[in-house]
Biopython code that builds the backbone (N, CA, C, O; Angstrom):
import numpy as np
from Bio.PDB.StructureBuilder import StructureBuilder

atoms = [
    (1, "MET", "N", (0.872, -1.533, 0.057)),
    (1, "MET", "CA", (0.190, -0.110, -0.043)),
    (1, "MET", "C", (0.799, 1.297, -0.056)),
    (1, "MET", "O", (1.428, 1.746, 0.903)),
    (2, "ALA", "N", (0.633, 1.804, -0.916)),
    (2, "ALA", "CA", (0.770, 3.541, -0.835)),
    (2, "ALA", "C", (1.001, 3.865, 0.247)),
    (2, "ALA", "O", (0.581, 3.159, 1.164)),
    (3, "ARG", "N", (1.868, 5.231, 0.569)),
    (3, "ARG", "CA", (1.962, 6.113, 1.807)),
    (3, "ARG", "C", (1.444, 7.447, 1.210)),
    (3, "ARG", "O", (1.905, 8.180, 0.336)),
    (4, "VAL", "N", (0.218, 7.520, 2.057)),
    (4, "VAL", "CA", (-0.701, 8.772, 1.341)),
    (4, "VAL", "C", (-0.739, 10.163, 2.536)),
    (4, "VAL", "O", (-1.193, 10.182, 3.680)),
    (5, "ARG", "N", (-0.130, 11.150, 1.804)),
    (5, "ARG", "CA", (-0.848, 12.225, 3.060)),
    (5, "ARG", "C", (-1.126, 13.519, 2.432)),
    (5, "ARG", "O", (-0.564, 14.105, 1.507)),
    (6, "MET", "N", (-2.326, 13.874, 3.306)),
    (6, "MET", "CA", (-3.107, 14.651, 2.575)),
    (6, "MET", "C", (-3.246, 15.902, 3.588)),
    (6, "MET", "O", (-3.757, 15.711, 4.691)),
    (7, "TYR", "N", (-2.835, 17.054, 3.247)),
    (7, "TYR", "CA", (-3.231, 18.211, 3.875)),
    (7, "TYR", "C", (-4.891, 18.942, 3.778)),
    (7, "TYR", "O", (-5.481, 19.283, 2.753)),
    (8, "SER", "N", (-5.231, 19.006, 4.798)),
    (8, "SER", "CA", (-6.735, 18.997, 5.021)),
    (8, "SER", "C", (-7.224, 20.068, 5.433)),
    (8, "SER", "O", (-6.390, 20.900, 5.789)),
    (9, "THR", "N", (-8.670, 20.456, 5.545)),
    (9, "THR", "CA", (-9.309, 20.844, 6.342)),
    (9, "THR", "C", (-10.402, 20.255, 6.732)),
    (9, "THR", "O", (-10.926, 19.550, 5.870)),
    (10, "ARG", "N", (-10.962, 20.312, 7.819)),
    (10, "ARG", "CA", (-12.071, 19.395, 8.700)),
    (10, "ARG", "C", (-13.499, 19.533, 8.041)),
    (10, "ARG", "O", (-14.321, 18.635, 8.225)),
    (11, "PHE", "N", (-13.948, 21.125, 6.941)),
    (11, "PHE", "CA", (-15.045, 20.925, 6.422)),
    (11, "PHE", "C", (-15.057, 21.184, 5.274)),
    (11, "PHE", "O", (-16.087, 21.631, 4.770)),
    (12, "CYS", "N", (-13.969, 20.986, 4.564)),
    (12, "CYS", "CA", (-13.756, 21.441, 2.966)),
    (12, "CYS", "C", (-14.440, 20.239, 2.110)),
    (12, "CYS", "O", (-14.107, 19.095, 2.418)),
    (13, "PRO", "N", (-15.188, 20.385, 1.266)),
    (13, "PRO", "CA", (-15.578, 19.343, 0.425)),
    (13, "PRO", "C", (-15.199, 19.074, -0.129)),
    (13, "PRO", "O", (-15.653, 17.983, -0.476)),
    (14, "TYR", "N", (-13.938, 19.560, -0.987)),
    (14, "TYR", "CA", (-12.708, 18.552, -1.885)),
    (14, "TYR", "C", (-12.025, 17.575, -0.964)),
    (14, "TYR", "O", (-11.813, 16.413, -1.309)),
    (15, "CYS", "N", (-11.629, 18.131, 0.391)),
    (15, "CYS", "CA", (-11.114, 17.108, 0.841)),
    (15, "CYS", "C", (-11.740, 16.015, 1.286)),
    (15, "CYS", "O", (-11.166, 14.960, 1.554)),
    (16, "ILE", "N", (-13.116, 16.252, 1.398)),
    (16, "ILE", "CA", (-14.419, 14.867, 2.048)),
    (16, "ILE", "C", (-14.221, 14.248, 0.563)),
    (16, "ILE", "O", (-13.721, 13.129, 0.446)),
    (17, "MET", "N", (-14.569, 14.896, -0.414)),
    (17, "MET", "CA", (-14.314, 14.225, -1.624)),
    (17, "MET", "C", (-13.061, 13.284, -1.948)),
    (17, "MET", "O", (-13.172, 12.258, -2.619)),
    (18, "ALA", "N", (-12.134, 13.636, -1.527)),
    (18, "ALA", "CA", (-10.711, 13.215, -1.829)),
    (18, "ALA", "C", (-10.523, 11.836, -1.052)),
    (18, "ALA", "O", (-10.080, 10.762, -1.459)),
    (19, "THR", "N", (-11.012, 12.219, 0.220)),
    (19, "THR", "CA", (-10.658, 11.030, 1.164)),
    (19, "THR", "C", (-11.769, 9.843, 1.007)),
    (19, "THR", "O", (-11.501, 8.658, 1.206)),
    (20, "ARG", "N", (-13.250, 10.404, 0.562)),
    (20, "ARG", "CA", (-13.950, 8.729, -0.269)),
    (20, "ARG", "C", (-13.275, 8.260, -1.352)),
    (20, "ARG", "O", (-13.023, 7.071, -1.553)),
    (21, "LEU", "N", (-12.960, 9.223, -2.093)),
    (21, "LEU", "CA", (-12.018, 8.267, -3.342)),
    (21, "LEU", "C", (-10.987, 7.586, -2.862)),
    (21, "LEU", "O", (-10.965, 6.489, -3.420)),
    (22, "LEU", "N", (-9.957, 7.723, -1.954)),
    (22, "LEU", "CA", (-8.925, 7.205, -2.060)),
    (22, "LEU", "C", (-9.337, 6.066, -0.659)),
    (22, "LEU", "O", (-8.573, 5.108, -0.537)),
    (23, "THR", "N", (-10.528, 6.184, 0.369)),
    (23, "THR", "CA", (-11.151, 4.997, 1.130)),
    (23, "THR", "C", (-11.890, 4.245, 0.085)),
    (23, "THR", "O", (-11.818, 3.027, 0.248)),
    (24, "GLN", "N", (-12.586, 4.634, -0.948)),
    (24, "GLN", "CA", (-13.198, 3.399, -1.799)),
    (24, "GLN", "C", (-11.801, 2.506, -2.424)),
    (24, "GLN", "O", (-11.876, 1.315, -2.728)),
    (25, "LYS", "N", (-10.640, 3.266, -2.534)),
    (25, "LYS", "CA", (-9.430, 2.074, -3.102)),
    (25, "LYS", "C", (-8.818, 1.456, -1.947)),
    (25, "LYS", "O", (-7.908, 0.635, -2.065)),
    (26, "GLY", "N", (-9.275, 1.813, -0.869)),
    (26, "GLY", "CA", (-8.534, 0.838, 0.246)),
    (26, "GLY", "C", (-7.804, 1.538, 0.826)),
    (26, "GLY", "O", (-7.225, 1.200, 1.858)),
    (27, "GLN", "N", (-7.689, 2.708, 0.240)),
    (27, "GLN", "CA", (-6.629, 3.177, 0.741)),
    (27, "GLN", "C", (-6.417, 4.102, 2.585)),
    (27, "GLN", "O", (-7.090, 4.852, 3.292)),
    (28, "GLU", "N", (-5.311, 3.547, 2.626)),
    (28, "GLU", "CA", (-5.221, 4.845, 4.311)),
    (28, "GLU", "C", (-4.688, 5.786, 4.159)),
    (28, "GLU", "O", (-3.848, 5.698, 3.263)),
    (29, "ILE", "N", (-4.778, 7.059, 4.784)),
    (29, "ILE", "CA", (-4.535, 8.395, 4.505)),
    (29, "ILE", "C", (-4.153, 8.944, 6.150)),
    (29, "ILE", "O", (-4.732, 8.667, 7.200)),
    (30, "GLU", "N", (-2.931, 9.833, 5.902)),
    (30, "GLU", "CA", (-2.444, 10.199, 7.173)),
    (30, "GLU", "C", (-3.035, 11.497, 6.726)),
    (30, "GLU", "O", (-2.717, 11.778, 5.571)),
    (31, "LYS", "N", (-3.678, 12.219, 7.221)),
    (31, "LYS", "CA", (-4.533, 13.643, 7.295)),
    (31, "LYS", "C", (-3.695, 14.565, 8.081)),
    (31, "LYS", "O", (-3.612, 14.274, 9.274)),
    (32, "ILE", "N", (-2.997, 15.702, 7.653)),
    (32, "ILE", "CA", (-2.328, 17.057, 8.222)),
    (32, "ILE", "C", (-3.624, 17.685, 8.145)),
    (32, "ILE", "O", (-4.115, 17.639, 7.017)),
    (33, "PHE", "N", (-4.545, 18.449, 9.325)),
    (33, "PHE", "CA", (-5.000, 19.377, 9.708)),
    (33, "PHE", "C", (-4.867, 20.563, 9.799)),
    (33, "PHE", "O", (-4.890, 21.029, 10.938)),
    (34, "VAL", "N", (-4.655, 21.609, 8.486)),
    (34, "VAL", "CA", (-4.591, 22.806, 8.834)),
    (34, "VAL", "C", (-5.043, 23.827, 9.448)),
    (34, "VAL", "O", (-4.318, 24.820, 9.511)),
    (35, "ASP", "N", (-5.967, 23.838, 9.877)),
    (35, "ASP", "CA", (-7.323, 24.947, 10.121)),
    (35, "ASP", "C", (-6.883, 25.787, 10.969)),
    (35, "ASP", "O", (-7.283, 26.949, 11.030)),
    (36, "ASN", "N", (-6.193, 25.392, 11.557)),
    (36, "ASN", "CA", (-6.144, 26.283, 12.876)),
    (36, "ASN", "C", (-4.375, 26.357, 13.226)),
    (36, "ASN", "O", (-3.978, 26.473, 14.385)),
    (37, "ASP", "N", (-3.513, 26.278, 12.152)),
    (37, "ASP", "CA", (-2.189, 26.022, 12.622)),
    (37, "ASP", "C", (-1.551, 26.631, 11.495)),
    (37, "ASP", "O", (-1.666, 25.922, 10.495)),
    (38, "PRO", "N", (-0.937, 27.664, 11.305)),
    (38, "PRO", "CA", (-0.585, 28.472, 9.864)),
    (38, "PRO", "C", (1.252, 27.833, 9.748)),
    (38, "PRO", "O", (1.976, 27.777, 8.755)),
    (39, "ASP", "N", (1.489, 27.500, 10.950)),
    (39, "ASP", "CA", (2.962, 26.333, 10.491)),
    (39, "ASP", "C", (2.539, 25.587, 9.704)),
    (39, "ASP", "O", (2.683, 25.873, 8.515)),
    (40, "LEU", "N", (1.807, 24.262, 10.110)),
    (40, "LEU", "CA", (1.569, 23.377, 9.190)),
    (40, "LEU", "C", (0.677, 23.991, 7.387)),
    (40, "LEU", "O", (0.488, 23.361, 6.347)),
    (41, "ARG", "N", (0.424, 25.093, 7.680)),
    (41, "ARG", "CA", (-0.374, 25.523, 6.233)),
    (41, "ARG", "C", (0.954, 26.246, 5.616)),
    (41, "ARG", "O", (1.055, 26.196, 4.390)),
    (42, "GLU", "N", (1.788, 26.788, 6.211)),
    (42, "GLU", "CA", (2.886, 26.949, 5.593)),
    (42, "GLU", "C", (3.684, 26.129, 4.915)),
    (42, "GLU", "O", (4.110, 26.319, 3.775)),
    (43, "ARG", "N", (3.909, 25.130, 5.674)),
    (43, "ARG", "CA", (4.848, 23.946, 5.234)),
    (43, "ARG", "C", (3.795, 23.096, 4.061)),
    (43, "ARG", "O", (4.441, 22.639, 3.119)),
    (44, "MET", "N", (2.589, 22.885, 4.012)),
    (44, "MET", "CA", (1.926, 22.687, 2.929)),
    (44, "MET", "C", (1.735, 23.686, 1.777)),
    (44, "MET", "O", (1.043, 23.403, 0.799)),
    (45, "ILE", "N", (2.445, 25.004, 1.937)),
    (45, "ILE", "CA", (2.079, 25.499, 0.564)),
    (45, "ILE", "C", (3.606, 25.728, -0.010)),
    (45, "ILE", "O", (3.963, 26.201, -1.089)),
    (46, "GLU", "N", (4.431, 25.191, 1.166)),
    (46, "GLU", "CA", (6.246, 24.853, 0.555)),
    (46, "GLU", "C", (6.400, 23.639, -0.349)),
    (46, "GLU", "O", (6.977, 23.461, -1.422)),
    (47, "GLU", "N", (5.360, 22.522, 0.819)),
    (47, "GLU", "CA", (5.920, 21.113, -0.110)),
    (47, "GLU", "C", (5.094, 21.303, -1.360)),
    (47, "GLU", "O", (5.543, 20.653, -2.304)),
    (48, "SER", "N", (4.120, 21.941, -1.606)),
    (48, "SER", "CA", (3.256, 21.794, -2.765)),
    (48, "SER", "C", (3.467, 22.830, -3.935)),
    (48, "SER", "O", (2.718, 22.935, -4.906)),
    (49, "GLY", "N", (4.617, 23.589, -3.695)),
    (49, "GLY", "CA", (5.165, 24.592, -4.943)),
    (49, "GLY", "C", (4.479, 25.568, -4.578)),
    (49, "GLY", "O", (4.053, 26.150, -5.575)),
    (50, "GLY", "N", (4.095, 26.135, -3.460)),
    (50, "GLY", "CA", (3.067, 27.238, -3.720)),
    (50, "GLY", "C", (1.409, 27.335, -3.899)),
    (50, "GLY", "O", (0.695, 28.334, -3.988)),
    (51, "ARG", "N", (1.071, 25.905, -3.918)),
    (51, "ARG", "CA", (-0.403, 26.049, -3.662)),
    (51, "ARG", "C", (-0.662, 26.481, -2.318)),
    (51, "ARG", "O", (0.035, 26.341, -1.313)),
    (52, "THR", "N", (-1.729, 27.006, -2.461)),
    (52, "THR", "CA", (-2.358, 27.425, -0.895)),
    (52, "THR", "C", (-4.163, 27.214, -0.545)),
    (52, "THR", "O", (-4.946, 27.806, 0.198)),
    (53, "THR", "N", (-4.311, 25.878, -1.656)),
    (53, "THR", "CA", (-6.026, 25.166, -1.550)),
    (53, "THR", "C", (-5.391, 23.931, -0.754)),
    (53, "THR", "O", (-4.197, 23.748, -0.519)),
    (54, "VAL", "N", (-6.751, 22.929, -0.307)),
    (54, "VAL", "CA", (-6.507, 22.434, 0.125)),
    (54, "VAL", "C", (-8.144, 21.434, -0.546)),
    (54, "VAL", "O", (-9.249, 21.917, -0.795)),
    (55, "PRO", "N", (-7.605, 19.685, -0.691)),
    (55, "PRO", "CA", (-6.735, 19.425, 0.060)),
    (55, "PRO", "C", (-5.278, 19.495, -1.245)),
    (55, "PRO", "O", (-5.271, 19.896, -2.409)),
    (56, "GLN", "N", (-4.188, 18.906, -0.372)),
    (56, "GLN", "CA", (-3.097, 18.748, -1.125)),
    (56, "GLN", "C", (-2.439, 17.100, -0.734)),
    (56, "GLN", "O", (-2.307, 16.597, 0.382)),
    (57, "ILE", "N", (-2.111, 16.528, -2.055)),
    (57, "ILE", "CA", (-2.302, 15.199, -1.727)),
    (57, "ILE", "C", (-0.967, 14.850, -2.164)),
    (57, "ILE", "O", (-0.349, 15.450, -3.044)),
    (58, "PHE", "N", (-0.469, 13.653, -1.376)),
    (58, "PHE", "CA", (0.880, 13.385, -1.461)),
    (58, "PHE", "C", (0.742, 12.050, -1.814)),
    (58, "PHE", "O", (-0.395, 11.686, -1.514)),
    (59, "ILE", "N", (1.583, 10.896, -2.466)),
    (59, "ILE", "CA", (1.508, 10.140, -2.430)),
    (59, "ILE", "C", (3.055, 9.446, -2.657)),
    (59, "ILE", "O", (3.810, 9.723, -3.589)),
    (60, "ASN", "N", (3.274, 8.655, -1.766)),
    (60, "ASN", "CA", (4.630, 8.108, -1.944)),
    (60, "ASN", "C", (5.467, 9.228, -1.943)),
    (60, "ASN", "O", (6.343, 9.146, -2.804)),
    (61, "ASP", "N", (5.495, 10.253, -1.264)),
    (61, "ASP", "CA", (6.134, 11.770, -0.994)),
    (61, "ASP", "C", (6.109, 12.580, -2.586)),
    (61, "ASP", "O", (6.468, 13.751, -2.718)),
    (62, "LYS", "N", (5.718, 11.890, -3.499)),
    (62, "LYS", "CA", (5.119, 12.591, -5.066)),
    (62, "LYS", "C", (4.014, 13.656, -4.468)),
    (62, "LYS", "O", (3.258, 13.427, -3.524)),
    (63, "HIS", "N", (4.084, 14.723, -5.140)),
    (63, "HIS", "CA", (2.856, 15.880, -4.981)),
    (63, "HIS", "C", (2.160, 15.335, -6.200)),
    (63, "HIS", "O", (2.626, 15.167, -7.327)),
    (64, "ILE", "N", (1.014, 15.106, -5.770)),
    (64, "ILE", "CA", (-0.049, 14.781, -7.086)),
    (64, "ILE", "C", (-0.851, 16.351, -7.218)),
    (64, "ILE", "O", (-1.079, 16.867, -8.312)),
    (65, "GLY", "N", (-1.134, 16.834, -6.209)),
    (65, "GLY", "CA", (-2.184, 18.025, -6.148)),
    (65, "GLY", "C", (-3.504, 18.005, -5.309)),
    (65, "GLY", "O", (-3.693, 17.451, -4.227)),
    (66, "GLY", "N", (-4.541, 18.885, -6.215)),
    (66, "GLY", "CA", (-5.472, 18.610, -5.238)),
    (66, "GLY", "C", (-6.544, 17.386, -5.728)),
    (66, "GLY", "O", (-6.194, 16.286, -6.156)),
    (67, "TYR", "N", (-7.939, 17.862, -5.554)),
    (67, "TYR", "CA", (-8.924, 16.514, -5.340)),
    (67, "TYR", "C", (-8.805, 16.727, -7.084)),
    (67, "TYR", "O", (-8.675, 15.658, -7.681)),
    (68, "THR", "N", (-8.829, 17.681, -7.751)),
    (68, "THR", "CA", (-9.572, 17.699, -9.433)),
    (68, "THR", "C", (-8.423, 17.005, -9.757)),
    (68, "THR", "O", (-8.577, 16.097, -10.573)),
    (69, "ASP", "N", (-7.459, 17.171, -9.387)),
    (69, "ASP", "CA", (-5.633, 16.555, -10.130)),
    (69, "ASP", "C", (-5.978, 14.781, -9.517)),
    (69, "ASP", "O", (-5.702, 13.838, -10.258)),
    (70, "MET", "N", (-6.330, 14.646, -8.715)),
    (70, "MET", "CA", (-6.383, 12.977, -8.426)),
    (70, "MET", "C", (-7.562, 12.435, -8.930)),
    (70, "MET", "O", (-7.676, 11.210, -8.963)),
    (71, "ALA", "N", (-8.727, 13.376, -9.446)),
    (71, "ALA", "CA", (-9.743, 12.564, -9.726)),
    (71, "ALA", "C", (-9.392, 12.482, -11.669)),
    (71, "ALA", "O", (-9.840, 11.583, -12.379)),
    (72, "LEU", "N", (-8.392, 13.809, -12.254)),
    (72, "LEU", "CA", (-8.177, 13.383, -13.481)),
    (72, "LEU", "C", (-7.254, 11.874, -13.561)),
    (72, "LEU", "O", (-7.309, 11.122, -14.535)),
    (73, "LEU", "N", (-6.350, 11.600, -12.242)),
    (73, "LEU", "CA", (-5.631, 10.822, -12.438)),
    (73, "LEU", "C", (-6.442, 9.394, -12.396)),
    (73, "LEU", "O", (-6.067, 8.362, -12.954)),
    (74, "ASP", "N", (-7.404, 9.528, -11.765)),
    (74, "ASP", "CA", (-8.553, 8.183, -11.593)),
    (74, "ASP", "C", (-8.851, 8.283, -12.644)),
    (74, "ASP", "O", (-8.124, 7.460, -13.200)),
    (75, "ARG", "N", (-9.813, 9.014, -13.842)),
    (75, "ARG", "CA", (-10.227, 8.985, -14.924)),
    (75, "ARG", "C", (-9.556, 8.075, -15.673)),
    (75, "ARG", "O", (-10.056, 7.028, -16.082)),
    (76, "ASN", "N", (-7.947, 8.591, -15.956)),
    (76, "ASN", "CA", (-7.476, 8.421, -16.695)),
    (76, "ASN", "C", (-6.823, 7.052, -16.451)),
    (76, "ASN", "O", (-5.884, 6.770, -17.195)),
    (77, "ASP", "N", (-7.134, 6.292, -15.648)),
    (77, "ASP", "CA", (-6.160, 4.942, -14.978)),
    (77, "ASP", "C", (-5.152, 4.976, -14.397)),
    (77, "ASP", "O", (-4.549, 3.968, -14.027)),
    (78, "ALA", "N", (-4.736, 6.298, -14.185)),
    (78, "ALA", "CA", (-3.307, 6.076, -13.528)),
    (78, "ALA", "C", (-3.271, 5.925, -11.960)),
    (78, "ALA", "O", (-2.387, 5.325, -11.349)),
    (79, "LEU", "N", (-4.366, 6.560, -11.391)),
    (79, "LEU", "CA", (-4.530, 6.685, -9.705)),
    (79, "LEU", "C", (-3.923, 5.445, -9.339)),
    (79, "LEU", "O", (-2.980, 5.499, -8.550)),
    (80, "ASP", "N", (-4.350, 4.182, -9.835)),
    (80, "ASP", "CA", (-3.986, 2.590, -9.271)),
    (80, "ASP", "C", (-2.933, 2.535, -9.052)),
    (80, "ASP", "O", (-2.643, 2.194, -7.905)),
    (81, "THR", "N", (-2.024, 2.779, -9.840)),
    (81, "THR", "CA", (-1.114, 2.655, -10.348)),
    (81, "THR", "C", (-0.137, 3.039, -9.562)),
    (81, "THR", "O", (0.784, 2.275, -9.275)),
    (82, "LEU", "N", (-0.253, 4.820, -8.920)),
    (82, "LEU", "CA", (0.289, 5.596, -8.175)),
    (82, "LEU", "C", (0.179, 4.866, -6.629)),
    (82, "LEU", "O", (1.103, 4.871, -5.815)),
    (83, "LEU", "N", (-1.288, 4.177, -6.388)),
    (83, "LEU", "CA", (-1.402, 3.669, -5.057)),
    (83, "LEU", "C", (-0.596, 2.502, -4.674)),
    (83, "LEU", "O", (-0.588, 2.168, -3.489)),
    (84, "VAL", "N", (0.029, 1.897, -5.474)),
    (84, "VAL", "CA", (0.469, 0.731, -5.741)),
    (84, "VAL", "C", (1.795, 0.662, -5.035)),
    (84, "VAL", "O", (2.629, 0.976, -5.884)),
    (85, "ASP", "N", (2.504, 0.358, -3.691)),
    (85, "ASP", "CA", (3.492, 0.430, -3.401)),
    (85, "ASP", "C", (4.738, -0.347, -3.637)),
    (85, "ASP", "O", (5.798, 0.017, -3.128)),
]
sb = StructureBuilder()
sb.init_structure("model")
sb.init_model(0)
sb.init_chain("A")
sb.init_seg("    ")
for serial, (resi, resn, name, xyz) in enumerate(atoms, 1):
    if name == "N":
        sb.init_residue(resn, " ", resi, " ")
    sb.init_atom(name, np.array(xyz, "f"), 0.0, 1.0, " ", f" {name:<3s}", serial, name[0])
structure = sb.get_structure()
């Protein structure tokens, strides 16, 4: 199983959809909540190359983007390949 990290907030609809998609694929997710932590949010921005929105998703430490980026990978049959460790 791949290592998936997701910077998230508790009430973000895209974060919820990302969690749902990854869970349907049987994937465990390490969630890093940036709601009230400016230091974690700054780390997310640095690691994601300047992106400021959530979710920001990393698979095996490779940044794949947000929910729409991940959904596009899934539609193109590329997400499952990334989730294989």
